[in-house]
C-alpha positions as CSV (number, residue, x, y, z in Angstrom):
1,M,28.2,-19.4,-35.8
2,A,29.8,-17.8,-32.7
3,H,27.5,-14.8,-33.1
4,L,24.4,-17.1,-33.0
5,R,25.7,-18.9,-29.9
6,R,26.2,-15.6,-28.1
7,S,22.7,-14.5,-29.0
8,R,21.2,-17.7,-27.6
9,E,23.2,-17.3,-24.4
10,A,22.1,-13.7,-24.1
11,L,18.5,-14.7,-24.6
12,G,18.8,-17.3,-21.9
13,M,20.2,-14.7,-19.5
14,L,17.4,-12.4,-20.2
15,R,14.8,-15.1,-19.4
16,E,16.6,-15.7,-16.1
17,V,16.2,-12.1,-15.0
18,G,12.5,-11.7,-15.7
19,D,11.5,-11.8,-19.4
20,D,9.3,-14.9,-18.9
21,F,5.9,-13.1,-18.4
22,Q,4.1,-16.0,-16.7
23,A,6.9,-16.8,-14.2
24,D,7.5,-13.2,-13.5
25,S,3.8,-12.6,-12.9
26,S,3.7,-15.6,-10.5
27,R,6.7,-14.2,-8.5
28,Q,5.2,-10.8,-8.3
29,G,1.8,-12.2,-7.2
30,A,3.5,-14.2,-4.5
31,A,5.4,-11.2,-3.2
32,F,2.3,-9.1,-3.2
33,E,0.4,-11.8,-1.3
34,Q,3.1,-11.8,1.4
35,Q,2.8,-8.0,1.7
36,A,-1.0,-8.2,1.8
37,K,-0.8,-10.8,4.6
38,A,1.6,-8.5,6.6
39,Y,-0.7,-5.6,6.0
40,L,-3.8,-7.4,7.2
41,G,-1.9,-8.8,10.2
42,A,-0.9,-5.3,11.2
43,L,-4.6,-4.4,11.1
44,G,-5.4,-7.2,13.5
45,F,-6.8,-9.8,11.1
46,E,-6.0,-13.4,11.9
47,L,-5.5,-15.2,8.6
48,H,-6.6,-18.8,8.1
49,G,-5.4,-19.4,4.4
50,R,-7.0,-20.3,1.2
51,R,-10.5,-21.8,0.8
52,K,-11.8,-23.8,-2.2
53,F,-15.4,-23.8,-3.2
54,A,-15.7,-27.0,-5.2
55,D,-19.4,-26.4,-5.9
56,I,-18.8,-23.2,-7.8
57,G,-15.3,-23.9,-9.0
58,C,-13.3,-21.1,-7.4
59,E,-11.2,-20.3,-4.4
60,I,-10.3,-17.3,-2.3
61,D,-6.8,-16.3,-1.2
62,D,-7.6,-16.0,2.5
63,V,-10.3,-16.5,5.1
64,A,-9.7,-14.0,7.9
65,E,-11.0,-13.4,11.3
66,A,-11.4,-9.6,11.8
67,P,-10.6,-7.9,15.1
68,N,-14.4,-7.8,15.8
69,G,-14.6,-11.6,15.3
70,E,-16.3,-11.5,12.0
71,L,-15.2,-13.7,9.1
72,V,-13.9,-11.9,6.0
73,Y,-12.7,-13.2,2.6
74,F,-9.8,-11.6,0.9
75,E,-8.5,-11.9,-2.7
76,Y,-5.0,-10.5,-3.5
77,K,-4.3,-8.9,-6.9
78,G,-1.1,-7.1,-7.1
79,S,2.1,-6.6,-9.1
80,F,4.8,-4.0,-9.5
81,K,5.9,-4.2,-13.1
82,G,4.2,-3.9,-16.4
83,S,2.1,-1.2,-17.9
84,R,-1.2,-2.3,-16.2
85,P,-0.4,-3.7,-12.7
86,G,-2.8,-4.8,-10.1
87,M,-6.5,-4.3,-10.9
88,Q,-5.8,-2.2,-14.0
89,R,-6.1,-5.2,-16.4
90,T,-9.6,-6.1,-17.3
91,D,-9.0,-9.8,-17.2
92,T,-7.7,-9.5,-13.7
93,V,-10.7,-7.5,-12.7
94,K,-13.1,-10.0,-14.2
95,K,-11.5,-12.9,-12.4
96,A,-11.6,-11.1,-9.0
97,L,-15.1,-9.8,-9.4
98,L,-16.5,-13.1,-10.7
99,T,-15.5,-14.8,-7.5
100,G,-17.7,-12.3,-5.6
101,F,-20.7,-13.0,-7.9
102,L,-20.2,-16.7,-7.5
103,L,-20.1,-16.5,-3.7
104,R,-23.3,-14.5,-3.7
105,S,-24.9,-17.1,-6.1
106,I,-24.6,-19.8,-3.4
107,G,-25.9,-17.5,-0.7
108,D,-22.5,-16.8,0.9
109,D,-22.8,-13.3,2.2
110,T,-19.4,-13.2,4.0
111,P,-17.8,-9.8,3.3
112,Y,-15.5,-10.2,0.2
113,Y,-12.7,-7.7,-0.4
114,V,-10.1,-7.5,-3.1
115,L,-6.7,-6.0,-2.0
116,T,-4.7,-4.6,-4.9
117,S,-1.5,-2.8,-5.6
118,H,-3.1,-0.5,-8.2
119,L,-6.7,0.6,-8.9
120,P,-7.8,1.5,-12.4
121,T,-8.2,5.1,-13.2
122,G,-11.2,4.9,-15.5
123,G,-12.2,2.7,-18.4
124,A,-13.8,-0.7,-18.5
125,A,-12.0,-2.0,-15.4
126,Q,-13.3,0.9,-13.3
127,R,-16.8,0.5,-14.6
128,M,-16.8,-3.3,-13.8
129,I,-15.7,-2.6,-10.2
130,E,-18.4,0.0,-9.8
131,A,-21.0,-2.4,-11.1
132,A,-19.8,-5.2,-8.8
133,L,-19.9,-2.9,-5.8
134,S,-23.3,-1.6,-6.7
135,A,-24.6,-5.3,-7.0
136,K,-22.9,-6.0,-3.6
137,A,-20.9,-8.8,-5.2
138,V,-17.8,-7.4,-3.5
139,S,-17.6,-5.4,-0.3
140,G,-14.7,-3.4,-1.5
141,V,-11.7,-3.1,-3.8
142,L,-9.0,-1.5,-1.9
143,E,-5.5,-0.2,-2.8
144,M,-3.3,-1.7,-0.1
145,N,-1.0,1.3,0.6
146,D,-3.9,3.9,0.6
147,P,-4.5,5.2,4.1
148,M,-8.2,5.4,3.2
149,A,-8.2,1.6,2.7
150,S,-6.8,1.0,6.2
151,Q,-9.3,3.4,7.7
152,A,-12.2,1.7,5.9
153,L,-11.2,-1.7,7.2
154,K,-10.7,-0.4,10.7
155,E,-14.1,1.3,10.7
156,R,-15.9,-1.8,9.3
157,F,-14.1,-4.5,11.4
158,G,-12.7,-2.8,14.4
159,W,-9.3,-1.5,15.4
160,P,-6.7,-4.1,16.2
161,A,-6.1,-4.7,19.9
162,R,-2.5,-5.3,18.9
163,P,-0.8,-6.5,15.8
164,R,-0.6,-10.3,15.5
165,M,2.7,-11.5,16.8
166,G,4.3,-14.8,17.9
167,P,5.7,-17.7,15.9
168,E,3.4,-16.9,13.0
169,R,4.3,-13.2,13.1
170,T,2.9,-11.4,10.1
171,W,4.1,-7.9,11.0
172,Q,6.9,-6.3,13.0
173,P,7.3,-2.6,13.6
174,S,10.3,-1.0,11.9
175,L,13.2,-0.2,14.2
176,P,15.8,2.4,13.5
177,I,19.1,1.1,12.2
178,A,22.0,1.9,14.6
179,R,24.8,3.7,12.9
180,R,28.4,3.7,14.0
181,A,29.9,7.1,14.7
């Protein structure tokens, strides 16, 4: 009986440290969203938050004003654990791309980008992204930490005059840590 009780306690502890897939996914998604917002702020985008489209039954993660004044939609799909993080899962790819197709179906031609932690390296997920890009349902699917992604956004929407700062600061440059001698 004591062995069974210890097993149940151990199982409860495991769940607390991340074995609950859904809860862990939500935490990772929220953490990635914060990083994506900081990244976009550093590129000079002013973020205005989520937008729901009741007529087509979907929402986007952020409406942003680009440095050149243009409105842009962003969707965030990122994670850091698991065997297929970010846009490597076909169900995640389908969800992100469908939003782009639905936006185009109502005549909304606002640029729509998906920021991800990981791009697929082939297979069905890669083919779906290529088809959506070809159909102009999405403007781009960008891996956030790839310098080419930053360059593409800067070339398309302008270079930031300065990173967004102030009470709603989204980014702050790293400062060296003072060390005692």
